[in-house]
C-alpha positions, 0 to 999 in steps of 0.5 A, a space after each residue: 290118671 288123666 287130666 285136662 289142659 287147665 288141670 295141667 296147667 294149674 298143677 304145673 305152676 312154677 312162677 314165670 311158666 305159670 304166668 304165661 298160662 295163667 290168664 287161661 281163667 282170666 277174663 275174655 280179651 280186651 278185658 285185661 284182669 290186671 288192669 286198674 280197677 276203681 276202689 270202693 272209697 278213697 284209698 289211703 294206700 295204693 300198694 303193699 309191701 309185707 315184711 314177714 317174719 316166719 317163725 313168731 318174734 316174741 312180742 315181750 322181747 321187742 314192741 310190747 315191753 312189760 315192766 311187771 314180767 320184768 319185776 316178777 321173772 322167775 315166778 309162777 304165772 298166775 294163768 289157769 293150767 288150762 291155758 298151758 300147752 301140756 310141756 310148757 314151764 309155768 315160770 316166768 322168763 324176763 327179757 334179756 333185753 332192756 327197752 326205752 322209749 324212742 321219739 316224740 311219741 315214746 313208743 317202747 323199744 328194745 334194744 333188739 332194733 336200734 334202727 327201727 326205733 329211729 322210726 319210731 314216730 312213723 310206726 303204728 304199733 298194734 299190740 292186742 293181736 290174736 289169731 286161730 292155730 296154736 301151730 305154725 302151719 295153721 297160723 302162716 295160713 290163717 295169716 295169708 289167706 284169713 283161713 287157717 285150714 282150708 285153701 283159701 286165696 292169699 290176701 296178695 291175690 285178693 288185693 290184685 283181684 279188687 285193684 288191678 296192678 299199676 303196670 301192665 308189664 309186671 304182675 300185681 303180686 310178687 313174693 320175694 324168697 317165700 317159704 316152703 313150709 306152713 302152706 308153702 305155695 298156698 301162702 301166695 297163691 289165687 286158689 279159686 280165684 283166676 289163676 293170673 292174681 297169684 303171687 309170682 315168686 323171686 326164688 324161695 327160701 332156700 335160695 340166698 337173695 342174690 341168686 333169687 330169680 323169677 323162673 324162666 325168665 330168660 330164653 337159654 339161647 333165642 333173642 328177643 326178636 326171634 321169641 317175638 316172631 314165635 310168639 307172634 305165629 303162636 298168637 295167630 293160630 291162637 286167633 284161627 282156633 279162636 275163630 273156628 272154636 269160638 273157645 273164649 275164655 281159654 284162647 283170649 286168656 292165653 293171648 293176653 297171657 302170653 303177651 304178658 310174660 313176652 313183656 315180663 322178659 324185658 321189664 322185670 330184669 331191669 327192675 331186679 337188677 340192684 346194681 342200677 342202684 348207686 353205692 349209697 342206696 346199697 350201703 343204706 340197706 346192708 348190701 355187700 355186707 354181713 349179717 344184713 346182705 340177704 334181707 337187704 337185697 329183698 328189701 331193695 327189690 320190694 322198693 323197686 318193685 313197688 316203685 315200678 307199679 307192683 301192687 303187693 310185695 311180700 319179703 320173707 325172713 323164713 323160718 329163723 324166729 321160733 326160738 323154743 330155746 336159746 332165745 336170746 341168741 336166736 332173736 339177736 341174730 334174726 333181729 341183727 339181719 333185718 333191723 338195718 335193712 327195714 329201717 332203711 326201706 322206711 327211710 328210702 320209701 320216705 325220702 322218694 315221696 312213696 311211703 305216704 301211700 305205701 303201706 308196710 306190714 311187719 310181723 309173724 304169724 303169732 307172738 310168744 308166750 312170757 313163760 319160759 320153755 325148757 331152760 331158755 326159750 318160749 313158746 308159740 303164742 297166738 292169744 296175743 301178740 304185736 305186728 306194726 304198720 307203716 305209712 298207707 294212712 296209718 297213724 305214725 307214733 301210735 300204739 293201739 291195744 294191749 296185752 296183760 301184764 305178762 304179755 299173755 292174752 290180748 286183753 285191751 282193744 283185741 284185734 283178730 286177724 280178720 280185723 287186721 285183714 279187713 283194715 288193710 284192705 280199707 286202707 287201700 280203698 276196699 270194703 271187705 264185705 263187697 270184695 267178694 267171689 262167687 264160687 261153689 254157690 256162694 260168696 267167699 271174701 278174705 275175712 270170710 263171714 267176719 272183721 271190722 275195720 279198726 278205725 282207731 289206728 288211721 289218720 
């Protein structure tokens, strides 16, 4: 099947290589689509770091303490049979970890997260989230794009479309070691938004963070000055073509994006070089230590990227939190890998004066059931779960909403995924009802036709 140039470029997306051509769909020359744009209202946050715990951490074992679940371990769950998946057991399973209150706020956090617990007074914990999709694929897409089944722009793409970025030499949206499954590139894709707003991937979930790179960032043999002469020649040809044909949208976009791609070759390697950090900082994140090295590198990279002006950075811990069995060993391994690096990120952002205007989001696509699956596991639970935020204008040391006594359903101040998206946009100065893009005859937005801003979690 023959495809035109635009189709070929879109289909061949691969990090830096695609970024070099992404401006084909962008705006006219002189109007940089990544330039900073005014928000709809005064923002409380300027940038986002999303710590994605792929697989679905168990809220009742981490940040949603349920004393009655501990008390009624082994009893039959008091829920209608229609709320169960066919294979799921009906016996309640107490958490194997102890909870205690932390900080002046007294937030309940389990012993799985001793380092994050030291930041209890900086966390804003939402314990009443609910979403759509019982499967990972549906729920992961819902979390990232606001839709559980259709191809829609990702949250990071919407944010960069609305605000631009603060560094003209870097992309506005970077995703570190993203998952290959459960939506794959759709989770950081731009869909019908101009392609310049899609996420630039650094490695993937199958690549150790120590080896993760932006593809095609380094030319294998040509020095920079020769590449510059080549690019100047290509740009002159593009300008001649532009004068001859007037094909502004495509050619001017190519000229613009080639220049960004060339600048990235000079700037990005410095940002991604963690050896520039002090030994104390590397130790803080657990780099060169087991089992924290991999996630610690990702978190430190995220700090360096936002400090350099990248608007939205995602860090993924893929695909490890899906404990249908062996809950205790699995969640202990996972928490050990991320607890110290996440706490280090919060410390580092705070010490550098970045936490106040950087919104940190932690969580997965759903939670886990209070009922046991098999001998010692938990099933998916999209009807009630927990995520937390920090910095960026949210109330510190604060818990909002609740699930029922056992953690099955969001019952007090429920927050739908559309509400979470609307709230994140609002903190960044964006009105989710005004951030629209006209496509196929209608105005689309991240929250579709839903969503309310949860002002109760804001300072």
